[in-house]
C-alpha positions as CSV (number, residue, x, y, z in Angstrom):
1,M,3.0,18.5,6.4
2,V,5.0,15.8,8.1
3,T,5.9,12.2,7.3
4,F,4.5,9.1,8.9
5,E,8.0,8.3,10.3
6,Q,8.3,11.8,11.9
7,I,5.0,11.4,13.7
8,V,5.8,7.9,14.9
9,T,9.2,9.1,16.2
10,E,7.5,12.0,18.0
11,I,4.8,9.8,19.6
12,K,7.4,7.3,20.8
13,A,9.3,10.2,22.4
14,R,6.0,11.4,23.9
15,K,6.2,14.7,22.1
16,Y,2.6,15.4,21.1
17,R,1.1,18.1,18.9
18,P,-2.1,19.8,20.1
19,V,-3.9,19.0,16.8
20,Y,-3.4,16.2,14.3
21,L,-5.0,15.9,10.8
22,F,-4.6,12.4,9.3
23,M,-6.2,12.4,5.9
24,G,-6.1,10.7,2.5
25,D,-7.1,7.6,0.5
26,E,-5.0,5.0,2.3
27,P,-6.8,4.2,5.7
28,Y,-4.0,1.9,6.9
29,Y,-1.5,4.7,7.9
30,I,-4.4,6.9,9.3
31,D,-5.5,4.0,11.6
32,E,-1.9,3.2,12.6
33,L,-1.1,6.7,13.8
34,T,-4.5,7.0,15.5
35,N,-4.0,3.7,17.3
36,M,-0.5,4.7,18.4
37,L,-1.9,7.8,20.0
38,T,-4.8,6.0,21.7
39,E,-2.4,3.4,23.1
40,T,0.4,5.9,24.1
41,V,-0.9,9.2,25.3
42,L,-2.8,8.0,28.4
43,P,-2.2,5.1,30.7
44,E,-5.2,2.7,30.7
45,E,-6.5,3.8,34.1
46,E,-6.8,7.4,32.8
47,R,-8.7,6.7,29.6
48,D,-12.2,6.5,31.0
49,F,-12.0,10.2,32.1
50,N,-9.7,11.7,29.5
51,Q,-10.0,9.8,26.2
52,S,-13.0,10.4,23.9
53,I,-13.7,8.7,20.6
54,L,-16.3,10.5,18.5
55,Y,-17.6,10.0,15.0
56,G,-18.0,12.9,12.5
57,M,-21.6,11.9,11.7
58,E,-22.7,11.8,15.3
59,T,-21.2,15.0,16.7
60,N,-20.9,18.7,15.7
61,V,-18.2,21.3,15.7
62,T,-19.6,23.2,18.8
63,A,-19.5,20.0,20.9
64,V,-15.9,19.2,19.7
65,I,-14.7,22.7,20.6
66,T,-16.4,22.7,24.0
67,M,-14.8,19.3,24.8
68,A,-11.4,20.4,23.5
69,R,-11.4,23.5,25.6
70,S,-12.0,21.6,28.8
71,Y,-9.2,20.4,31.0
72,P,-8.1,16.8,31.8
73,M,-9.0,15.2,35.1
74,M,-5.9,14.4,37.1
75,S,-3.8,14.0,34.0
76,D,-1.5,16.0,31.8
77,H,-3.5,15.4,28.7
78,Q,-6.9,14.6,27.3
79,L,-7.2,12.8,24.0
80,I,-10.1,13.5,21.6
81,V,-10.3,11.4,18.4
82,I,-12.8,12.3,15.7
83,K,-13.1,9.3,13.5
84,E,-14.6,9.7,10.0
85,A,-14.0,13.5,10.4
86,Q,-14.9,13.9,6.7
87,N,-18.5,13.6,7.8
88,L,-18.2,16.4,10.4
89,S,-20.6,19.1,9.3
90,K,-19.0,22.6,9.0
91,I,-15.6,21.2,9.9
92,E,-14.0,24.5,8.7
93,E,-15.4,26.2,11.9
94,L,-12.9,24.3,13.9
95,E,-10.5,27.0,12.8
96,V,-11.6,29.1,15.8
97,Y,-10.2,26.5,18.2
98,V,-7.1,25.4,16.2
99,K,-5.9,29.1,16.1
100,N,-5.3,28.8,19.8
101,P,-5.5,25.2,20.9
102,L,-5.3,24.1,24.5
103,K,-1.9,22.5,25.2
104,S,-3.3,19.8,27.5
105,T,-5.7,18.7,24.7
106,I,-4.7,16.4,21.8
107,L,-7.3,16.6,19.1
108,V,-7.1,14.0,16.3
109,L,-9.0,14.4,13.1
110,N,-9.2,11.0,11.4
111,Y,-10.2,12.1,7.8
112,K,-10.6,9.2,5.3
113,G,-11.4,8.8,1.7
114,G,-10.0,12.2,0.6
115,S,-8.3,15.3,1.8
116,L,-9.3,18.5,3.6
117,D,-9.4,21.4,1.2
118,K,-5.9,22.9,1.4
119,R,-7.2,26.3,0.5
120,K,-9.2,26.5,3.7
121,K,-8.0,28.5,6.7
122,L,-8.5,25.4,8.9
123,Y,-5.8,23.6,6.9
124,A,-3.3,26.4,7.3
125,E,-4.0,26.7,11.0
126,I,-3.5,23.0,11.6
127,D,-0.3,23.1,9.6
128,K,0.9,26.0,11.7
129,N,-0.1,24.8,15.2
130,G,-0.3,21.0,14.8
131,A,0.6,18.3,12.3
132,I,-0.8,17.1,9.0
133,F,-0.1,13.8,7.4
134,E,-1.5,12.8,4.0
135,S,-1.9,9.1,3.6
136,K,-1.6,8.2,-0.1
137,K,-2.3,4.8,-1.7
138,I,0.9,2.9,-2.5
139,P,1.2,2.1,-6.2
140,E,1.0,-1.7,-6.8
141,Y,4.6,-1.9,-8.1
142,K,5.8,-0.6,-4.7
143,I,3.9,-3.2,-2.6
144,P,6.6,-5.9,-2.6
145,A,9.0,-3.3,-1.1
146,F,6.4,-2.4,1.5
147,I,5.9,-6.1,2.4
148,T,9.6,-6.6,2.7
149,S,10.1,-3.6,4.9
150,Y,7.0,-4.5,7.1
151,I,8.2,-8.0,7.7
152,L,11.8,-6.8,8.5
153,S,10.2,-4.5,11.1
154,K,8.8,-7.7,12.7
155,G,12.3,-9.1,13.0
156,L,11.9,-11.5,10.0
157,S,12.8,-11.6,6.3
158,I,11.1,-12.6,3.1
159,D,12.5,-13.3,-0.4
160,Q,11.6,-11.4,-3.5
161,K,9.4,-14.2,-5.0
162,S,7.4,-14.5,-1.8
163,A,6.9,-10.8,-1.5
164,Q,5.7,-10.7,-5.1
165,M,3.3,-13.6,-4.5
166,L,1.6,-11.8,-1.6
167,S,1.5,-8.5,-3.6
168,D,-0.1,-10.2,-6.7
169,Y,-2.6,-12.1,-4.7
170,L,-3.6,-9.4,-2.1
171,G,-3.1,-6.2,-4.1
172,N,-2.4,-2.8,-2.5
173,D,-5.0,-3.0,0.3
174,L,-2.5,-2.5,3.2
175,S,-5.0,-3.5,5.9
176,K,-5.7,-6.8,4.2
177,L,-2.0,-7.3,3.5
178,T,-1.0,-6.8,7.1
179,N,-3.8,-9.0,8.4
180,E,-2.6,-11.9,6.1
181,I,1.0,-11.3,7.2
182,A,-0.1,-11.5,10.8
183,K,-1.5,-15.0,10.1
184,L,1.9,-16.0,8.6
185,L,3.7,-14.7,11.6
186,I,1.6,-16.9,13.8
187,A,2.1,-19.9,11.6
188,I,5.8,-19.6,11.1
189,P,7.6,-22.6,12.7
190,S,9.6,-21.9,15.9
191,G,13.2,-20.9,15.0
192,Q,12.4,-20.0,11.4
193,M,13.2,-16.4,10.6
194,R,12.1,-16.2,7.0
195,I,8.6,-16.1,5.3
196,T,8.8,-18.6,2.5
197,A,6.8,-19.5,-0.6
198,D,5.9,-22.8,1.0
199,L,4.6,-21.1,4.2
200,I,2.5,-18.8,2.0
201,E,1.1,-21.7,0.0
202,E,0.2,-23.6,3.1
203,N,-1.5,-20.8,5.0
204,I,-2.9,-18.4,2.4
205,G,-3.5,-20.8,-0.5
206,I,-1.4,-19.1,-3.2
207,S,0.4,-21.7,-5.4
208,K,4.2,-21.3,-5.1
209,D,4.7,-22.7,-8.6
210,F,1.8,-21.1,-10.6
211,N,1.6,-17.4,-9.9
212,N,2.4,-14.1,-11.5
213,F,6.0,-14.1,-10.3
214,E,6.6,-17.4,-12.0
215,L,4.7,-16.4,-15.1
216,L,6.8,-13.2,-15.5
217,N,10.0,-15.2,-14.9
218,A,8.9,-17.7,-17.6
219,I,8.1,-14.9,-20.1
220,I,11.4,-13.2,-19.4
221,N,13.4,-16.4,-20.1
222,K,11.1,-17.4,-23.0
223,N,10.2,-20.7,-21.3
224,I,7.1,-21.2,-23.4
225,F,6.3,-24.6,-21.8
226,K,6.2,-23.0,-18.4
227,V,4.2,-20.1,-19.7
228,N,1.6,-22.4,-21.1
229,Q,1.5,-24.5,-17.8
230,I,0.8,-21.4,-15.8
231,A,-1.8,-20.0,-18.3
232,D,-3.7,-23.4,-18.0
233,Y,-3.6,-23.1,-14.2
234,F,-4.8,-19.5,-14.3
235,E,-7.7,-20.5,-16.6
236,K,-8.8,-23.3,-14.2
237,N,-8.4,-21.0,-11.1
238,P,-9.6,-17.6,-12.2
239,K,-10.8,-16.4,-8.8
240,N,-7.3,-16.7,-7.3
241,N,-5.6,-15.3,-10.5
242,P,-7.6,-12.4,-11.8
243,M,-6.5,-11.3,-15.3
244,I,-6.4,-7.6,-14.2
245,M,-3.6,-8.4,-11.7
246,T,-1.6,-10.4,-14.3
247,M,-2.0,-7.5,-16.8
248,S,-0.7,-5.0,-14.2
249,V,2.4,-7.1,-13.4
250,L,3.2,-7.5,-17.1
251,F,2.6,-3.8,-17.9
252,N,4.8,-2.6,-15.1
253,F,7.6,-4.9,-16.2
254,F,7.6,-4.1,-19.9
255,S,7.1,-0.4,-19.2
256,N,10.3,-0.5,-17.1
257,L,12.0,-2.6,-19.8
258,M,11.3,0.2,-22.3
259,I,13.3,2.6,-20.1
260,C,16.2,0.1,-20.0
261,Y,16.8,0.3,-23.7
262,W,17.9,3.9,-23.4
263,A,20.0,3.4,-20.3
264,K,23.7,4.2,-20.9
265,N,24.8,1.5,-18.4
266,K,23.0,-1.8,-19.0
267,T,24.6,-3.7,-16.2
268,E,22.6,-4.8,-13.2
269,Q,24.0,-1.9,-11.3
270,G,23.3,0.6,-14.1
271,L,19.7,-0.6,-14.6
272,A,19.0,-0.6,-10.9
273,T,20.1,3.0,-10.7
274,E,18.0,3.9,-13.8
275,L,14.9,2.3,-12.4
276,G,15.3,3.3,-8.8
277,L,15.7,-0.2,-7.5
278,R,17.2,-0.7,-4.1
279,N,19.3,-3.7,-5.0
280,P,21.2,-4.4,-8.3
281,Y,20.0,-8.0,-8.0
282,Q,16.5,-6.8,-8.7
283,A,17.7,-5.7,-12.1
284,K,18.8,-9.2,-13.1
285,D,15.5,-9.9,-14.9
286,Y,15.8,-6.8,-17.0
287,V,19.3,-7.7,-18.2
288,I,17.9,-11.1,-19.4
289,A,14.8,-9.5,-21.0
290,L,17.0,-7.0,-22.9
291,K,18.6,-10.0,-24.6
292,N,15.3,-11.9,-25.3
293,Y,13.2,-8.9,-26.4
294,N,14.3,-6.0,-28.6
295,A,12.9,-2.5,-28.3
296,F,10.4,-3.0,-31.1
297,K,9.0,-6.2,-29.6
298,C,8.7,-4.5,-26.2
299,M,6.7,-1.7,-27.8
300,E,4.5,-4.3,-29.5
301,I,3.9,-6.0,-26.2
302,I,2.9,-2.8,-24.4
303,G,0.4,-2.2,-27.3
304,L,-0.9,-5.8,-26.9
305,L,-1.3,-5.3,-23.2
306,R,-3.5,-2.2,-23.8
307,I,-5.6,-4.0,-26.4
308,Y,-6.2,-7.1,-24.2
309,D,-6.9,-5.0,-21.1
310,A,-9.7,-3.4,-23.1
311,K,-10.9,-6.8,-24.4
312,S,-11.0,-8.1,-20.8
313,K,-13.4,-5.2,-20.1
314,G,-15.7,-6.1,-23.0
315,V,-14.3,-3.8,-25.7
316,D,-14.4,-5.6,-29.1
317,N,-15.0,-8.8,-27.2
318,N,-18.4,-10.4,-26.9
319,S,-17.8,-13.8,-25.5
320,A,-14.1,-14.8,-25.0
321,P,-13.4,-15.5,-21.2
322,D,-10.4,-14.1,-19.5
323,G,-8.5,-17.4,-19.5
324,E,-8.8,-17.6,-23.3
325,L,-7.8,-14.0,-23.8
326,L,-4.7,-14.5,-21.5
327,K,-3.6,-17.5,-23.5
328,E,-3.9,-15.6,-26.7
329,L,-2.0,-12.7,-25.3
330,L,0.8,-14.8,-23.9
331,Y,1.2,-16.5,-27.3
332,K,1.6,-13.2,-29.0
333,I,4.1,-11.9,-26.3
334,T,6.4,-15.0,-26.6
335,H,6.3,-15.5,-30.3
């Protein structure tokens, strides 16, 4: 199995494997690698004769093998992409071809929504003669780092608050995230090199003052007035501020805070190392929270978050709306 970065490097260097298996629950990386191959392997004038895009539901293994064993027309390669390969009936029978693939054929299996059975001989043969990449969902707490890295790859930068705003609002759907970021890249004023909270508010509609980043900051600093302001805003704008996302942000923070109590070095540098944060500055909030919330209160808060998460899903709650539940929860957290 190889990494996303390894395959990207190889494709850019025009070093191709005869068989690729891109599989997993995160379609973004599967599509990115597939698109790189379709745009790189063949010049545009050769694609009509030597590039085939098939769908698992609409073809069969025999047809795929027959096509893969044919030679390209006036080109070094032919590219065959099987999209939705998870729907290809009797896919394991491709083992016959993968054992001895044609060097001039590049066969791509675009397998979404799960993984090929790793116990099958087909998996072992692809791993031996080709390349396998498993595309996994990124946990929500890692999405701000993905956003920062993605925007840096575009030659721009973004501050921590703005990255968190996008993460909280858009979740961990990478395709949706990158589409929204593309809108920001178009909208950014000429000469400006940073994605700002103001730009996000103007073009995506997320409030720069009333969001989960600002709510967490207010809780950390025990700014009860600000906490109540944001809670009121969330109650009036539930569609843009779902309680489940707020609960996730709070749970991630206080779970990490619990780890901080047992850290030997409670400086920003020490906590950043303990939590695996890239920059010591990111640990600043934990240093403040350690002063404002003791370990027993943190444990109580984690318990409250579990209780109110269940209530938001209807457990022991017949009528209270999310806005009311959130206000009740935030009062108990900050008092």
